[in-house]
C-alpha positions as CSV (number, residue, x, y, z in Angstrom):
1,M,-49.0,18.0,-42.9
2,S,-46.2,20.3,-41.9
3,F,-42.6,19.9,-40.9
4,I,-40.6,21.0,-37.9
5,W,-37.3,21.0,-39.8
6,P,-38.2,21.6,-43.5
7,P,-34.6,22.2,-44.7
8,A,-34.0,18.5,-44.3
9,L,-36.3,18.0,-47.4
10,L,-33.5,19.4,-49.5
11,A,-31.8,16.0,-49.2
12,L,-34.5,14.6,-51.5
13,A,-32.6,16.4,-54.3
14,L,-29.7,13.8,-53.8
15,I,-32.0,10.9,-54.7
16,P,-32.2,11.4,-58.5
17,P,-28.4,11.6,-58.9
18,G,-28.0,8.6,-56.7
19,L,-30.5,6.7,-58.9
20,L,-28.5,7.6,-62.0
21,L,-25.3,6.5,-60.3
22,Y,-26.9,3.1,-59.4
23,W,-28.1,2.7,-63.0
24,F,-24.6,3.6,-64.3
25,V,-22.8,1.1,-62.0
26,G,-25.2,-1.6,-62.9
27,R,-24.8,-1.0,-66.6
28,R,-21.0,-1.2,-66.3
29,R,-21.3,-4.5,-64.3
30,R,-23.5,-6.0,-67.0
31,R,-21.0,-4.9,-69.7
32,R,-18.1,-6.5,-67.9
33,L,-20.1,-9.8,-67.6
34,A,-20.8,-9.7,-71.3
35,T,-17.2,-9.0,-72.2
36,F,-15.8,-11.9,-70.2
37,G,-18.7,-14.2,-71.2
38,G,-20.3,-14.2,-67.8
39,E,-24.0,-15.0,-67.6
40,G,-24.6,-13.2,-64.3
41,T,-26.7,-14.7,-61.6
42,R,-29.5,-17.0,-62.3
43,A,-32.0,-14.4,-61.1
44,E,-30.8,-11.8,-63.6
45,G,-31.4,-14.0,-66.6
46,G,-34.6,-13.4,-68.7
47,L,-37.3,-10.8,-68.4
48,A,-38.7,-12.0,-65.1
49,G,-35.2,-12.0,-63.6
50,R,-34.5,-8.5,-64.8
51,I,-37.8,-7.2,-63.4
52,G,-37.3,-9.1,-60.1
53,G,-33.8,-7.8,-59.8
54,R,-35.1,-4.2,-59.7
55,I,-37.4,-4.9,-56.7
56,P,-34.7,-4.7,-54.0
57,A,-33.4,-1.4,-55.4
58,L,-36.9,0.0,-55.6
59,L,-37.5,-0.9,-51.9
60,V,-34.2,0.8,-50.9
61,L,-35.0,3.9,-53.0
62,V,-38.5,4.3,-51.4
63,G,-37.0,3.6,-47.9
64,L,-34.4,6.3,-48.4
65,T,-37.1,8.8,-49.5
66,V,-39.3,8.0,-46.5
67,M,-36.3,8.3,-44.2
68,T,-35.4,11.7,-45.6
69,V,-39.0,12.9,-45.0
70,A,-38.7,11.6,-41.4
71,L,-35.5,13.7,-40.9
72,A,-37.7,16.8,-41.6
73,R,-39.8,15.8,-38.6
74,P,-43.3,15.7,-40.1
75,Q,-46.3,16.6,-38.0
76,A,-50.1,16.7,-38.5
77,V,-53.3,17.3,-36.6
78,V,-54.5,13.9,-35.4
79,G,-57.6,12.9,-33.4
80,L,-56.2,11.2,-30.3
81,P,-58.5,9.2,-28.1
82,R,-58.9,10.8,-24.7
83,E,-61.1,10.0,-21.6
84,E,-63.1,13.0,-20.5
85,G,-65.8,13.6,-18.0
86,T,-67.0,16.1,-15.4
87,V,-67.3,15.5,-11.7
88,I,-68.8,18.0,-9.2
89,L,-67.9,17.6,-5.5
90,A,-70.8,19.1,-3.7
91,F,-70.0,19.8,0.0
92,D,-72.5,20.3,2.7
93,V,-71.0,23.2,4.8
94,S,-73.9,23.6,7.2
95,D,-73.5,24.0,10.9
96,S,-74.3,20.3,11.5
97,M,-71.1,19.3,9.6
98,A,-69.1,20.5,12.6
99,A,-70.4,17.5,14.6
100,T,-67.8,15.2,16.0
101,D,-69.5,11.8,15.6
102,L,-67.1,11.3,12.7
103,A,-63.6,12.1,13.9
104,P,-62.3,14.8,13.9
105,T,-65.4,16.5,12.5
106,R,-67.9,15.6,9.8
107,I,-66.6,18.3,7.4
108,A,-62.9,17.3,8.0
109,A,-63.8,13.7,7.2
110,A,-65.6,14.8,4.1
111,K,-62.5,16.8,3.0
112,V,-60.3,13.7,3.4
113,A,-62.7,11.5,1.4
114,A,-62.9,14.1,-1.4
115,K,-59.2,14.7,-1.7
116,D,-58.6,11.0,-1.8
117,F,-61.1,10.8,-4.7
118,V,-59.3,13.7,-6.5
119,S,-56.0,11.9,-6.3
120,H,-57.5,8.7,-7.9
121,E,-59.0,10.5,-10.9
122,P,-57.1,10.9,-14.2
123,V,-56.2,14.5,-15.1
124,T,-58.4,14.3,-18.1
125,V,-61.5,14.4,-15.9
126,A,-62.6,17.9,-15.0
127,I,-63.5,18.3,-11.3
128,G,-65.4,21.2,-9.8
129,V,-66.3,22.1,-6.2
130,V,-69.7,23.4,-4.9
131,A,-70.4,24.4,-1.4
132,F,-74.0,24.6,-0.1
133,S,-75.8,25.4,3.2
134,D,-79.0,27.4,2.9
135,S,-77.8,28.3,-0.6
136,G,-75.4,26.9,-3.1
137,V,-72.3,28.4,-4.8
138,S,-69.6,27.1,-7.1
139,V,-66.2,27.7,-5.4
140,Q,-64.2,26.0,-8.1
141,T,-65.3,25.7,-11.7
142,P,-64.6,22.2,-13.3
143,T,-60.9,22.0,-14.1
144,N,-58.2,19.5,-14.8
145,D,-55.9,21.2,-12.3
146,Q,-56.1,18.9,-9.3
147,A,-54.0,21.2,-7.1
148,S,-56.7,24.0,-7.5
149,V,-59.4,21.5,-6.6
150,I,-57.7,20.4,-3.5
151,A,-57.0,24.1,-2.5
152,A,-60.7,24.9,-2.9
153,I,-61.6,21.9,-0.7
154,D,-59.3,23.1,2.0
155,R,-61.0,26.5,2.1
156,L,-64.4,25.1,3.0
157,A,-65.8,25.8,6.5
158,P,-69.2,25.2,8.2
159,Q,-71.8,27.9,7.6
160,K,-75.6,28.0,8.2
161,G,-78.6,25.6,7.4
162,T,-78.8,22.7,5.0
163,S,-80.6,22.7,1.6
164,L,-79.7,19.7,-0.5
165,A,-81.7,21.1,-3.4
166,Q,-79.6,24.2,-3.5
167,G,-76.4,22.0,-3.6
168,I,-77.9,19.9,-6.4
169,G,-79.0,23.0,-8.3
170,A,-75.6,24.7,-8.0
171,S,-73.9,21.5,-9.2
172,L,-76.1,21.3,-12.3
173,K,-75.4,24.9,-13.1
174,A,-71.6,24.3,-12.8
175,I,-72.0,21.4,-15.2
176,S,-73.9,23.5,-17.7
177,V,-71.3,26.3,-17.5
178,A,-68.5,23.8,-18.1
179,A,-70.3,22.2,-21.0
180,A,-70.9,25.7,-22.6
181,G,-67.1,26.5,-22.6
182,P,-64.8,28.6,-20.5
183,W,-66.1,32.0,-21.8
184,A,-69.9,31.3,-21.6
185,G,-71.4,34.0,-19.5
186,D,-68.0,34.8,-17.9
187,Y,-67.8,38.5,-18.6
188,Y,-68.9,41.8,-17.1
189,T,-71.2,44.3,-18.8
190,Q,-73.2,47.4,-17.8
191,Q,-75.9,46.7,-20.4
192,T,-79.3,45.7,-19.2
193,A,-80.1,42.2,-20.1
194,A,-82.8,41.8,-22.7
195,P,-85.9,39.7,-21.7
196,T,-85.6,36.1,-22.7
197,A,-88.2,33.6,-23.7
198,T,-89.2,30.7,-21.5
199,P,-86.3,28.3,-21.6
200,T,-86.8,25.0,-23.5
201,P,-86.6,22.0,-21.2
202,V,-83.2,20.3,-21.3
203,P,-83.2,17.0,-23.3
204,S,-82.8,13.9,-21.3
205,G,-79.2,12.8,-20.9
206,V,-77.7,16.0,-22.3
207,H,-75.0,16.3,-19.7
208,A,-73.9,12.6,-19.6
209,P,-71.3,11.7,-18.7
210,A,-71.3,14.1,-15.8
211,V,-71.8,13.2,-12.1
212,V,-72.2,14.9,-8.8
213,I,-70.7,13.5,-5.6
214,L,-72.8,14.9,-2.8
215,L,-71.0,14.8,0.6
216,T,-73.5,15.6,3.3
217,D,-75.1,14.4,6.5
218,G,-78.4,14.4,4.6
219,E,-80.3,16.4,7.3
220,N,-82.2,18.7,5.0
221,N,-83.9,21.7,6.8
222,E,-84.4,24.2,4.0
223,S,-86.6,24.3,0.9
224,P,-87.0,23.5,-1.9
225,D,-87.6,19.7,-2.0
226,P,-84.3,17.9,-2.7
227,L,-86.2,15.0,-4.4
228,V,-87.5,17.4,-7.0
229,A,-84.0,18.6,-7.6
230,A,-82.8,15.0,-7.9
231,R,-85.4,14.3,-10.6
232,S,-84.2,17.4,-12.5
233,A,-80.7,15.9,-12.4
234,A,-81.9,12.6,-13.6
235,D,-83.7,14.3,-16.6
236,Q,-80.4,15.8,-17.6
237,G,-78.5,12.5,-17.4
238,V,-76.5,13.5,-14.3
239,R,-76.0,10.8,-11.7
240,I,-75.7,11.8,-8.1
241,Y,-73.5,9.6,-5.8
242,T,-74.3,10.5,-2.2
243,V,-71.8,10.1,0.6
244,G,-73.2,10.0,4.1
245,I,-71.1,12.0,6.5
246,G,-71.9,11.2,10.1
247,S,-73.5,8.4,12.1
248,A,-77.0,7.2,12.5
249,A,-76.8,7.8,16.3
250,G,-75.8,11.4,15.6
251,S,-74.2,14.1,17.8
252,T,-75.3,17.1,19.9
253,L,-73.9,20.5,18.9
254,N,-73.8,23.8,20.8
255,L,-75.0,26.4,18.3
256,N,-75.4,30.0,19.6
257,G,-76.1,28.7,23.1
258,F,-78.6,26.1,22.0
259,Q,-78.1,22.3,22.2
260,V,-79.0,20.8,18.8
261,H,-79.0,17.1,18.0
262,T,-78.0,16.1,14.5
263,Q,-77.9,12.7,12.9
264,L,-77.2,11.2,9.4
265,D,-80.3,11.0,7.3
266,E,-79.4,7.9,5.2
267,A,-83.0,7.4,3.9
268,M,-83.0,10.8,2.1
269,L,-79.5,10.2,0.5
270,R,-80.5,6.8,-0.7
271,Q,-83.6,8.2,-2.4
272,I,-81.6,10.9,-4.2
273,S,-79.1,8.3,-5.5
274,Q,-81.8,6.0,-6.5
275,I,-83.7,8.6,-8.5
276,T,-80.6,9.6,-10.5
277,G,-79.2,6.1,-11.0
278,G,-76.3,6.7,-8.6
279,T,-75.2,4.9,-5.4
280,Y,-75.2,5.7,-1.7
281,Y,-72.0,5.4,0.2
282,N,-71.2,5.7,3.9
283,A,-68.0,7.7,4.7
284,T,-67.2,5.4,7.6
285,D,-66.7,2.5,5.2
286,A,-63.4,3.0,3.3
287,A,-64.0,0.0,1.1
288,Q,-67.3,1.5,-0.1
289,L,-65.7,4.9,-0.8
290,D,-63.0,3.2,-2.9
291,S,-65.7,1.7,-5.1
292,I,-66.8,5.2,-6.2
293,Y,-63.6,5.6,-8.2
294,G,-64.6,2.8,-10.7
295,N,-68.2,4.0,-11.1
296,I,-67.6,7.5,-12.5
297,D,-68.8,7.7,-16.2
298,V,-66.2,9.0,-18.7
299,Q,-66.5,9.3,-22.5
300,V,-63.7,8.5,-25.0
301,V,-63.5,11.5,-27.4
302,L,-61.1,12.2,-30.3
303,Q,-59.2,15.3,-29.3
304,P,-57.5,17.0,-32.3
305,Q,-53.9,17.5,-31.4
306,L,-50.8,18.5,-33.4
307,T,-48.7,15.4,-33.3
308,E,-45.2,14.7,-34.6
309,L,-45.2,11.7,-37.0
310,T,-41.4,11.2,-37.1
311,P,-41.4,7.8,-35.4
312,I,-44.0,6.4,-37.8
313,F,-42.0,7.6,-40.9
314,A,-38.7,6.4,-39.5
315,G,-40.1,3.0,-38.6
316,F,-41.7,2.5,-42.0
317,A,-38.4,3.6,-43.7
318,A,-36.4,1.1,-41.6
319,L,-38.8,-1.6,-42.6
320,L,-38.4,-0.8,-46.3
321,L,-34.6,-0.7,-46.1
322,A,-34.5,-4.0,-44.3
323,A,-36.9,-5.6,-46.9
324,G,-34.7,-4.3,-49.7
325,A,-31.6,-5.7,-48.2
326,V,-33.1,-9.1,-47.5
327,S,-34.7,-9.4,-50.9
328,S,-31.4,-8.5,-52.6
329,L,-29.5,-11.2,-50.7
330,L,-32.2,-13.8,-51.5
331,W,-32.7,-12.7,-55.2
332,L,-29.3,-11.5,-56.3
333,G,-27.0,-13.0,-53.7
334,R,-25.6,-9.5,-52.9
335,M,-26.6,-6.2,-51.4
336,P,-28.4,-3.8,-53.7
């Protein structure tokens, strides 16, 4: 334990003289009573009375000591409970997300849903952003800075084809980097990397609680197989909540002079969620999207934090002083 204002502890030196003064005044009082033939109060008579008569003074003495320590503003490292978790918002930024069957466009609707989600999450939950089309890339590492997350979402724009597996893979990588710490692999070097052995399979559930919210129209047209990627996520304890952006009827796009019809593939998204233990939601149903907020796994951890303990000491001191005053009135009929 340390103190923010340690000079206040010098006041403890006044307690011994105060104790002697209290003893001297009490002694003079007892002599006066003896001189005038007084017997004192009933509580002061006998051994039990004399011992009991010291209890109020003892309570006041300890209370003053604790109050003096409180004036020095004590502090200590305390493990405070805190809800933590990691959420990856994986955005489909393929050309098909420019379709207008969800006003104004699919990707615009996905942005609105994602930013609404961010605003509902506690700041203790780290949120990252991944963008994927025919490849996947992390555009915002998991962070508690919600303004940075929203800025990353606003920068997204439609790109090329769609590979759901690439989006899932990039999301799992972002979760692994976040779990390893802020400096894991985040450096530049000119040294040639040494060959590494075949990686050991990740234990089941190693990244729980971490979830991926996959916002996509589900129309996969690139390899690898998204269901294989979903099983990898499930093995790592990562749930995937899929959000279908678009309509079952679909929309026709003009891409490079070609008319391309695109529609929501709900069956694929339901499979991905089912494999990982997540849930499928449709972006056109606001009530369903709202239910995402209560389904995100978080863990309660003890976060070591330097905490000022002054209120605890001051409260305990006040309780001791009040107990001393009340017991003195009840036992001796006077204040100590």
